[in-house]
C-alpha positions in Angstrom: 8.1 -75.8 -15.7 10.8 -75.0 -18.2 9.9 -73.0 -21.3 11.9 -73.3 -24.3 11.0 -71.2 -27.3 12.0 -72.1 -30.8 13.8 -69.9 -33.2 10.6 -69.7 -35.1 8.8 -68.4 -32.0 11.4 -65.7 -31.4 11.4 -64.8 -35.1 7.6 -64.4 -35.0 7.9 -62.2 -31.9 10.6 -60.1 -33.6 8.4 -59.8 -36.7 5.4 -58.6 -34.6 7.8 -56.0 -32.9 9.1 -55.0 -36.3 12.7 -56.1 -35.3 15.3 -57.5 -37.7 17.3 -60.2 -35.9 20.4 -62.1 -37.0 20.8 -65.9 -36.3 23.0 -65.0 -33.4 20.3 -62.7 -32.1 17.7 -65.4 -32.4 19.8 -67.8 -30.2 20.5 -65.0 -27.7 16.9 -63.9 -27.3 15.6 -67.5 -27.4 17.5 -68.1 -24.2 16.6 -64.8 -22.6 12.9 -64.9 -23.4 12.7 -68.6 -22.3 14.2 -67.5 -19.0 11.7 -64.7 -18.6 8.8 -67.2 -19.2 10.3 -69.5 -16.5 10.3 -66.6 -14.0 6.7 -65.7 -14.9 5.8 -69.4 -14.4 7.2 -69.2 -10.9 5.1 -66.2 -10.1 2.0 -67.8 -11.5 2.5 -70.7 -9.2 2.4 -68.5 -6.0 -0.7 -68.6 -3.8 -1.7 -65.0 -3.6 -5.2 -65.5 -2.3 -4.9 -63.3 0.7 -2.4 -60.8 -0.7 -3.7 -57.3 -1.3 -2.9 -55.9 -4.8 0.0 -53.5 -4.9 0.3 -50.8 -7.6 3.6 -49.4 -6.3 6.2 -51.5 -4.5 7.6 -48.5 -2.7 5.7 -46.3 -0.3 6.0 -42.9 -2.1 4.5 -39.6 -1.0 4.2 -36.7 -3.3 6.0 -33.6 -2.0 4.3 -30.4 -3.1 5.4 -26.8 -2.5 3.0 -23.9 -2.2 2.4 -22.3 -5.5 3.2 -18.7 -4.7 2.8 -16.2 -7.5 5.5 -13.6 -7.3 6.7 -10.8 -9.6 9.5 -12.0 -11.8 11.5 -9.2 -13.2 14.2 -11.2 -15.0 12.9 -10.8 -18.5 15.6 -8.1 -19.4 18.3 -10.2 -17.7 17.4 -13.3 -19.7 16.9 -11.5 -23.0 20.3 -9.8 -22.8 21.9 -13.2 -23.0 20.0 -14.1 -26.2 21.8 -13.8 -29.6 18.7 -12.2 -31.2 15.7 -10.5 -29.6 12.6 -8.7 -30.9 10.6 -6.8 -28.2 10.4 -9.3 -25.4 10.8 -12.5 -27.4 13.7 -14.6 -28.6 14.3 -14.6 -32.3 15.1 -18.1 -33.7 15.7 -19.3 -37.2 12.6 -20.8 -39.0 12.4 -24.5 -39.1 9.5 -24.9 -41.6 9.4 -23.7 -45.1 6.5 -21.3 -45.8 4.3 -22.4 -48.7 
């Protein structure tokens, strides 16, 4: 089944997505969106009765490292690289006006 969207269809989709499209864009996306609908139609036509749902196409395994708490004595080393320091904190310019 071949889907062919109209310029009005694409303009409506663009409106819903809050996109501003030129006439050239309408033609381009009309072809692209119609092609996508054709591909979806092919998938809809597949017999998937005995196919188990898949939520991830790749077999991934999380790799975790042990969370080991250790003493980190790099504060002084890091702070000496900062342009401005107060006690053990970085001093940065304010970004909000105080009211």
